[in-house]
N, C-alpha and C positions, 0 to 999 in steps of 0.2 A: 862666872859670867864670861870671862875671857876664854875659858876652856870650851864653853859652848860655842862661842863665835869661831874659835879655831877649828872645832869639829865640823861646823857648817861649811867653812871654807874648804876643808879637805874633801867633804862630800860633793860640793859643787865642782871641784877640780876633777874628781874621779868621774863624775857624770859627763863632764865636757870631754875628758879623755876617751871615755867609752864611745861617745858620739863620733869623735874624730876617727877612732879605730873602725867603727861600723861603716862610716862613710868611705873610708879607704878600702875596706873589704868589698863593699858593693861596687865601687868604681873598678876595682881589680877584677871582679867577676864579670862585669860588663865588658871590660876591655879584653879579657881572655875569650869571652864568647864571640866578640867581634873579630878577634884575631883568628880563632878557630874557623869561623864562618868564612873569613876571607882566605884562609889557608886551605880550607876544604869546601869549596863552593859546590852545591848540589842543586841542579835544576832539572826538573822532569816535565814530561807531557804525556798525553795518551795518544795511542794510534787511532786515527779516524778513518772510517771507510770513505772512499772517494771514487766516483765513476768518471771516466774520461770518454768523451764522445767526439768523434771527428765527423762533422756534418757540413752540408753545403746546400744552398738554396737553388730552386729550379722553378721556372714558370713556363707553361706551355699549354697545349691544346689536346683535347680528346679526339681521337680519330676512330671511327667505327664504320661498319657496313650498314648504311641506313637507306631507306626508301620512303619517299613522301607519299602519303595517302591523300588523294585529291578529294575535294569537297565540291558541292554544287551551289554553295552560297545560301541555301535555305536553312531554316532553323533545324538544328540537330541535337539529339540527346546522345551523349557518349555512353556506350555500354561497357567500355574498358577503362580500367583505372590506370593512372600514371605508374609506369614500371611493371605493369601486369604482363605475364608471359601468356601469349595467345597461340592457339593451335591454328593450323590451316583451316580456313572456312569458318572461323569463329566470328560472331557478330561484333563489330567495332562500334557502330553508331547507327541511329535511325534518323533519317531526314523526313520532315513533315511539311506538307503543302497546305497552308491555310491554318487559321486559328482553331477551327473545329477539330482538325486532325491532331493538332498540338495539345488541345485540352483533353481529348480522348486518350492520347498517349500518356499524358500526365496521370490520369486516373488509373490507367493500366499499370503504370510504374508503381504507384502508391499501393495498389492492391497486391502486386507481386511482393513488395517489401513487407506488407502486413502479414501475408500468408507465410512468407519465409520466417518472420520473427515468431509467429504463432506456432509453427511447426518446431522451431528450436526450443521455445518455452515448454512445449508439451513433453519434450524429451529430457528436460533438465530437472534435477532435484532442487530444493530450496537453497541448499548450500552452493550449488553450482550457479544458481541465479545471482547470488550475492557476489560471487567471483566475477560473473559476467558483467554485473553492474559496475564494479570497479574497473574492469577492462574497458568498458564502453567509455567511461569518463576519461581514462588515460588516452585511449585511441583518438577521441575527439580533440583533446588538448594537444596531442602531438600533431594532428592534422592541421590545426589552426596555427600552431607555432611554425610549422614548415610550409604554410600556405599551400597545402595539398587538399584541394576541395573536391577531388574526383569522386570520393565515396561519402560525400557530406550527407546525402539522403539516408544511406544505410546507418551512418553513425548517429545522426540526430534521432532517427526512429528507435535505434537501440537504446539511447538515453531515455526516451519517453517510456519505452516498454519496461526497462529494467530498473530505472531510478525513480521516475515520477508516478508510474502506475502502481496500484495496489496489487498484491499477490492474488487477491480474490477476483481480479478482473480478467483472469485468463480465459481465452475464448473456448467455448464448448465445441464438441465435435460437430454439432448442428450448425453453429455459427461459422465454423471453419469451412464446412461443406458449402454453405451459402456464399461465402466469399469466393470459393473456387468456381462455383456456378456462374457468378457474376463476371469473374475474370474470363471464363471461357466464352461467355456471350459477347463481351466487349472485343475479345480477340477475333471472333468470327466476323465482326462488323468493322474491324479496323481497316480503313482505307486511307488513301492520300498519304501514304508513307513509303519510304524506300530504305531498306536495310543494307548497310555496307558490311561486307565480309572480308576477312583477311585473305590476301592472295597467297601468302606464305606464313610460316610460323615465325614468331619473333617477339621482342619486348616492345610494348606500346608506349609512346610518348606523345602528348599533345603539343609539346614544344618544338616548333619548326623555326630554325634560325637562318636558313639559306645556305648552310655549309654541309648539307647532307650528302652532296656529291663528292666530298673529299673523303675518300676511302683509303684502305690499307695500301692500295697501289700507288699512293702519292708519298709514301714515307721514305722512299729510297733517296740517298744522297742529299738529304736536307741540310741547309745552312740556316743560321738565324734569320737572314734576310729573305730566303726563299720560303721559310715557314711562315713568316709574318705576311708575305705576299699572298699566300694561300688563304689567309683568314682576314684579309683587309676588306674585301667587298663581297657581301652575300649575294648569291644568285637569286633571281626572281623565280619563285616557285609557281607563280601564276595562280589567279583566283584566290579562293579562301581554303587553304589546305586543312584537312581534317586532323592531321597529325602525322606521325611517322612510325615505321617499324624498324627496330634495330635487330638485324639478323646476325646469326652466329654467336658464339659465346666468348670470342676473343676480342679485346679492344686494346687500343694503343694510346700511349701518352707521349707525345713529342714535346720535349722540354728543352729550353735554352739554359745552359749552365756555363759557368766559368770553365775555360778549357783545362785549367790546372785541376779543378775538381772532377771534371768529366773523365780525365785520364786515370783517376784513382779507381775507376770502374774497369779499367783494362784487364781482361782475363777473368772477370767475374761473370757468373751466369745469372745471378739475381742480386737485387738490392732492396733494402727496406725503405719505403717512402712514407713519410708522415704528411698527409695532405692537411691543409689549413684553410681558413676563411670559409669559402662556400661549401666545401666538403671536408668534414672533419673525421678522418679515418686513417688507419695505418694499413698498408698493404705490402706484401712481398711480391715484387714484380720482376719478370725476366728482363734482362738487358739485351735488347735486340740489336742495337747498333750505336756507334759513336761517330758522329759526322766530322767533317773537316773543320779545322779552326778558322774562324773569321772574326777579326778584331778582338782576339782574346776570348771568344765565346765558341761553344759547340752545341749542336743539337744531339741529345741522347734520346733514343726511342726505347721506351719500356712497353711491356705488354702484360696483360693479366686475363684471367678467365673467371674472376669473381668480382662482385661489386657493381656489375653493369646496371642492375635494376635500381640501385640507389642513386645513380647520377645521370639519369636520363635527361633531365632538364639542363644539365651543365655542359659547357664547352671548354671554358678556360679554367685551369687549375693551378694552384700554387702549392709547392711541396718542399719539405726538408728531407734530404737524402742522407742516410747514415752510411758512412764509408767504413768506419770501424768503431768498436766500443769495447772497453775493458774496465774492470773494477779492481782496485787494490787498496792499500792502506797509505795514508798520507803521514809522513814523518819529516821533521825538520832536517835540513841538510847538515846542520852543525852536529847532529846526533850520529851521523854516518862516518865510519872509519874505513880506511882502505888498507889492504894487506897484500903484499906482493904485486902491487900495481893495479890489479883489477878485481880482486876479491873484496867484497864489501861486507861490513857487519855493523851491528849496533849493540848496545847494552840495555837489557831490561832490568828493572828493579823488581826483584822477586824476594819478598820479605825484606830483609836488610842486606841482601846480597846483590851484586851486579852479575848478570848472566849474559855471556857473550852469545849472540845469535846472528847467523848469516842472513843476509837479505839479498833479494834479486830486484834490481831497479828496473821499473817499466818505463818511466818517463819523469820529466821534471815539471814542476808547477811553481814557478816563482822561487820562493825560499824553501820549498819542500821537494822531496822525492815521492813518487808514487811507487810503492814496492809490492811484491806479491804477498798475499795472505799466507800465513804459515801452513794452512791446510794444503797449499799448492806445492810447497817445497819441503814439507816435513819438519818445520820448526814450530816452536811454541808461540810465535808471534801471532796475535789475534787482535781484532778490533777491541779497543779499551785497554790493551796492555800498556803498562807504565814504562815509558822510555826515558832513559837517562840522557839528557841533553848536554849536561855539563857536570863534571866532577873531577877531583884531582887524583892523578895516579891510578886511573881505572885499570883493572885487569879482571879476568874471569874469576868469579867466586869471591871477590873482595867484599868485605863487610863495609857498607856505606852508611854513614850516620846521616840522619835527616837533620 
């Protein structure tokens, strides 16, 4: 019995001893791991693509060659759409005297639209009609969204004919001929109206704001205060103007900018302008002139030969001007090393090795540098490359344990 007890005591002792040894071994392993991690710290990150843009704000006015089309105060139907390019002698509007003439003109207009739509339908296949139906809906939606109601009659008739009408209701040749006869008869009896024609070619706009007399001859030697004075009080155009014609293809944007930004355009022929708010578009415009500084501001005059039909109702514009833009890779400053004073390099983690790679710094961005992509300077640095930010005793081709 005593032998058995003695044997059990020895067994308990051995198990306790083994537990102590195991605990010491685990603690030693953890301690060694912590020591090695502290002795050989490794920290990495990846190269991220980053675009740097230098921009500045501007606010100013559109200046064009414009002439007001006078009206006579009677009821008129516009024949030209907003932003439409008109030739010399093209009908702009018809004035009607009396309710009878107006009602007759309305009937004539409706017949013209129906005949036009019927002739278009006759020339289209069923697939083309489906495409036209989609286009009609989109055109009407766009017109309502931008409050452009000049072609509302055409658009609504297009919806009726292409979306709501059955394909079997297409007019026969006999019906179409009857419509044409009716139209001819009404036109022969059309009295009490006066048609207005364009004196010159140009882009039509129904928006008259009283600043139409401010043309390109007024853009010389502008200052912020003189520019504002031009557009403070509109001129009285007299009566009820019909609209205006914008002649020529070149238009100007006289914009007030911070002088420090304006002079970034010195020596530049063109600049990229991103218009915002009322006109959302990007245009490359010529830099015409940079005016004298006044209270830290300058007037810069830009010009362009496109986009004029899209901004006929606008006068004041806001824009962001891009002075420079470049793209590179963002890397932490602590990952960059210097050699011989100005030569810079980093280490990439390639497999288990550190690879020394030269970098060209483009700019700083807080705690990071923006450097050239390797495709530009012939190195292996690319977006997504793993960069060694911190490690002990780094050198090229060194095996680095994770």
